[in-house]
SELOGU-752936 format. One record per residue (C-alpha): x, y, z; residue in three letters; residue number from 1. Coordinates in steps of 0.05 Angstrom, whole numbers. Layout:
SELOGU-752936
X/Y/Z/ALA/NUM;
...
END
This chain:
SELOGU-752936
92/310/476/MET/1;
50/248/462/GLY/2;
36/187/505/ILE/3;
72/124/480/PRO/4;
21/73/458/VAL/5;
28/-2/443/VAL/6;
-28/-31/401/MET/7;
-41/-105/412/VAL/8;
-85/-131/356/ARG/9;
-119/-198/343/GLY/10;
-187/-232/341/VAL/11;
-224/-256/404/LEU/12;
-187/-309/445/GLU/13;
-123/-304/404/SER/14;
-84/-292/468/GLY/15;
-77/-216/471/LYS/16;
-89/-210/546/THR/17;
-42/-267/562/TYR/18;
11/-235/518/PHE/19;
6/-167/552/ILE/20;
8/-197/622/LYS/21;
66/-244/606/ASP/22;
107/-190/569/ALA/23;
98/-139/625/LEU/24;
114/-188/681/LEU/25;
178/-211/645/ARG/26;
198/-139/630/GLY/27;
199/-149/554/ASP/28;
183/-75/545/PHE/29;
234/-53/597/GLY/30;
220/-19/663/LYS/31;
157/21/650/LEU/32;
126/75/695/PRO/33;
51/82/706/LYS/34;
10/42/655/LEU/35;
-61/43/629/LEU/36;
-88/-18/594/ILE/37;
-150/-2/552/ILE/38;
-186/-65/531/SER/39;
-239/-65/477/GLN/40;
-267/-133/496/GLU/41;
-273/-180/555/GLU/42;
-237/-245/542/GLY/43;
-226/-309/581/VAL/44;
-162/-281/612/GLU/45;
-169/-222/660/GLU/46;
-125/-168/689/TYR/47;
-127/-186/763/ASP/48;
-110/-139/819/ASP/49;
-45/-175/837/GLU/50;
-19/-168/766/PHE/51;
-39/-95/761/LEU/52;
-4/-79/827/LYS/53;
60/-114/805/LYS/54;
66/-74/740/VAL/55;
37/-8/768/ASN/56;
-21/-9/719/ALA/57;
-95/5/714/SER/58;
-141/-32/667/ALA/59;
-206/-8/636/VAL/60;
-254/-46/590/CYS/61;
-290/1/542/VAL/62;
-354/-17/504/GLU/63;
-357/6/432/LYS/64;
-414/55/445/GLU/65;
-371/89/497/ASN/66;
-309/95/452/TRP/67;
-317/170/440/LYS/68;
-268/228/444/PRO/69;
-294/256/509/GLU/70;
-290/187/543/TYR/71;
-219/172/519/ILE/72;
-196/241/542/HIS/73;
-228/229/609/GLU/74;
-192/163/618/LEU/75;
-125/197/605/VAL/76;
-142/254/654/ARG/77;
-164/204/707/THR/78;
-107/154/704/TYR/79;
-50/200/680/LYS/80;
-12/143/647/PRO/81;
59/147/622/HIS/82;
47/90/573/VAL/83;
-17/61/545/ILE/84;
-31/-10/519/PHE/85;
-93/-17/475/VAL/86;
-121/-88/470/GLU/87;
-159/-82/405/CYS/88;
-224/-114/382/ASN/89;
-215/-126/307/GLU/90;
-290/-130/296/MET/91;
-296/-56/313/TRP/92;
-259/-34/251/GLY/93;
-197/0/278/GLN/94;
-188/47/218/LYS/95;
-254/81/235/ASP/96;
-241/89/310/LEU/97;
-222/154/343/TYR/98;
-152/157/373/TYR/99;
-126/223/401/PRO/100;
-69/257/365/GLU/101;
-28/253/428/TYR/102;
-31/176/425/PHE/103;
40/164/399/ASP/104;
36/93/371/VAL/105;
105/63/380/GLU/106;
90/-9/363/GLN/107;
34/-50/333/VAL/108;
34/-123/354/MET/109;
-9/-177/322/GLY/110;
-29/-239/361/ILE/111;
-52/-301/323/ILE/112;
-78/-367/349/ASP/113;
-44/-421/308/GLY/114;
-104/-467/317/GLU/115;
-155/-419/288/THR/116;
-113/-380/237/PHE/117;
-139/-416/175/SER/118;
-211/-408/198/TYR/119;
-207/-333/210/TYR/120;
-165/-321/147/LEU/121;
-222/-351/106/ASN/122;
-282/-327/147/ALA/123;
-257/-256/160/LEU/124;
-205/-248/106/ARG/125;
-210/-172/96/GLN/126;
-209/-159/171/THR/127;
-150/-206/181/PHE/128;
-110/-177/122/VAL/129;
-123/-106/145/ASP/130;
-98/-123/214/MET/131;
-34/-158/191/LEU/132;
-16/-102/144/LYS/133;
-12/-54/203/GLU/134;
31/-99/247/CYS/135;
106/-93/259/GLU/136;
110/-158/299/VAL/137;
65/-219/295/VAL/138;
64/-273/348/ILE/139;
34/-341/330/ILE/140;
8/-373/394/ASN/141;
-5/-448/404/ARG/142;
35/-466/342/ALA/143;
61/-535/325/SER/144;
126/-553/287/PRO/145;
88/-572/225/THR/146;
82/-552/152/ALA/147;
17/-517/170/GLU/148;
54/-469/215/THR/149;
107/-456/161/SER/150;
49/-440/114/GLN/151;
20/-392/165/MET/152;
87/-355/168/LYS/153;
88/-353/92/LYS/154;
17/-325/88/ASN/155;
33/-271/139/VAL/156;
95/-251/101/LYS/157;
58/-248/35/LEU/158;
9/-200/67/ILE/159;
64/-158/101/ASN/160;
136/-176/82/ASN/161;
165/-125/132/LYS/162;
134/-158/193/VAL/163;
175/-198/244/SER/164;
144/-264/263/ILE/165;
152/-305/327/LEU/166;
120/-374/334/ALA/167;
107/-401/404/LEU/168;
87/-472/422/ASP/169;
31/-491/470/HIS/170;
77/-479/529/ASN/171;
97/-410/506/GLY/172;
166/-431/483/ASN/173;
197/-404/419/LYS/174;
187/-452/361/LEU/175;
241/-462/309/SER/176;
213/-478/240/LEU/177;
264/-508/193/GLU/178;
221/-526/134/SER/179;
253/-556/71/ASP/180;
254/-510/11/LEU/181;
220/-537/-52/PRO/182;
284/-524/-93/TYR/183;
358/-538/-86/ASP/184;
395/-476/-61/VAL/185;
462/-511/-71/ASN/186;
452/-524/-146/ALA/187;
499/-486/-194/PRO/188;
436/-449/-216/VAL/189;
377/-449/-168/ILE/190;
316/-468/-209/SER/191;
251/-441/-181/VAL/192;
186/-467/-210/SER/193;
127/-422/-223/LEU/194;
88/-449/-164/GLN/195;
145/-436/-115/HIS/196;
161/-364/-133/PHE/197;
128/-341/-68/GLY/198;
174/-386/-27/ASP/199;
235/-360/-64/PHE/200;
215/-287/-57/TYR/201;
202/-291/18/LEU/202;
264/-333/33/ASP/203;
311/-285/-3/THR/204;
285/-229/43/LEU/205;
303/-269/106/GLU/206;
364/-309/88/ASN/207;
418/-269/54/LYS/208;
471/-321/69/GLU/209;
434/-373/27/ARG/210;
429/-331/-36/TYR/211;
483/-277/-39/ASN/212;
525/-289/-102/GLY/213;
482/-349/-125/LYS/214;
454/-356/-194/ALA/215;
379/-367/-202/VAL/216;
328/-376/-257/GLU/217;
252/-370/-254/PHE/218;
191/-348/-293/GLU/219;
159/-281/-276/CYS/220;
131/-218/-306/GLN/221;
176/-159/-324/ALA/222;
150/-93/-298/PHE/223;
182/-30/-326/PHE/224;
172/40/-299/SER/225;
202/109/-310/ARG/226;
207/114/-234/LYS/227;
259/58/-234/LEU/228;
334/69/-246/PRO/229;
357/63/-319/PRO/230;
364/-7/-346/LYS/231;
324/-40/-291/THR/232;
257/-73/-284/PHE/233;
220/-110/-228/VAL/234;
221/-185/-238/ALA/235;
160/-207/-200/GLY/236;
89/-234/-195/ARG/237;
23/-203/-178/LEU/238;
-7/-228/-113/ALA/239;
-78/-226/-87/MET/240;
-78/-226/-11/THR/241;
-151/-211/0/CYS/242;
-196/-197/-60/CYS/243;
-193/-175/-132/ALA/244;
-185/-103/-110/ASP/245;
-126/-119/-66/ASP/246;
-71/-140/-114/ILE/247;
2/-120/-104/GLU/248;
68/-133/-138/LEU/249;
119/-179/-104/LEU/250;
187/-179/-137/GLY/251;
260/-157/-138/HIS/252;
295/-103/-178/LEU/253;
332/-133/-237/ALA/254;
390/-96/-268/SER/255;
415/-110/-339/TYR/256;
471/-85/-384/SER/257;
453/-122/-448/GLN/258;
400/-99/-498/LYS/259;
333/-131/-484/ILE/260;
267/-123/-522/SER/261;
213/-141/-473/ILE/262;
144/-110/-467/LEU/263;
120/-85/-400/ASN/264;
85/-139/-358/GLU/265;
105/-193/-408/SER/266;
122/-263/-382/TRP/267;
196/-280/-384/VAL/268;
247/-329/-357/LYS/269;
300/-292/-319/VAL/270;
369/-320/-305/LYS/271;
409/-276/-257/ALA/272;
459/-272/-200/VAL/273;
431/-250/-133/ILE/274;
464/-193/-95/HIS/275;
444/-150/-35/TYR/276;
451/-74/-35/THR/277;
435/-21/17/LYS/278;
398/38/-14/PHE/279;
396/106/18/ARG/280;
334/113/61/GLY/281;
319/38/62/ALA/282;
321/4/131/PRO/283;
349/-62/104/ASN/284;
391/-88/48/GLU/285;
351/-100/-16/GLN/286;
356/-158/-65/VAL/287;
385/-140/-133/ILE/288;
384/-189/-191/LEU/289;
443/-180/-239/ASP/290;
412/-206/-303/VAL/291;
449/-258/-344/ILE/292;
392/-269/-393/SER/293;
319/-253/-404/VAL/294;
278/-299/-449/THR/295;
205/-288/-469/PRO/296;
158/-344/-447/THR/297;
84/-358/-463/PRO/298;
34/-314/-427/ALA/299;
0/-345/-367/LYS/300;
-74/-347/-351/SER/301;
-98/-309/-290/GLN/302;
-105/-375/-253/GLU/303;
-32/-393/-268/GLU/304;
-2/-324/-262/GLY/305;
-33/-296/-199/LEU/306;
-5/-313/-131/LEU/307;
-64/-324/-85/ILE/308;
-61/-328/-10/LEU/309;
-90/-395/13/LYS/310;
END
């Protein structure tokens, strides 16, 4: 039987310690028994004795040179925790760190400072991307109701479209971001330009009520595979979230009944009706495009065709 572990990830001074303290004091994780908080760095915020007593926790700060199997096992034997919170230092390289097999990771939280997101995304892109890909929940601290925050959410979703995102203002209150879409969702046929495919792709994942049963047209590449169901292809775009070696396909499954003669990965204009279907084994409903027409379009240059995280 493993020990439940919550990983709290983020760069220095992103607000990890504050998040852990606030969440435990408010009971966001429920009534927990004896806790151990293992911190991989000393930040501005500290775990004071009053807080630790209130939540029945112990806190230990571990230097990287001490992060070894025998030391981690000794911490567990000494404190005998029922639950462990690990406050991660992203500069250590989490993939290469030792974690015991009995650490049963139940949730990975990512904490982002809205005021420094752009800097770290550009200065430590690989580290930031690796972190976000592992997260199930991302909290954006110190956010403002601006287009920049909406772009942050979009960037996080492009890196990991399964993550849940919560934006908090400077007072820690939930921030509602109602940004205008760059196309008309009420048009008889929603027309999505090439530059706004990313907005369309992400919004269809989050807002079924906007799109279910609506017609749409957009340019994309058609990706065929024997692993897909018969008479289907993925209508999507290639996206580079980090570097040239980190390219992935973002798109929706398109189903057609008519005869089409399209080469794999060729550029096309797709006109389709959007539906949502629950597949066996999938946690959520998936977007399905019922194709009305597929028309070849001129090939795009790499600069035009590749979605790049900015």
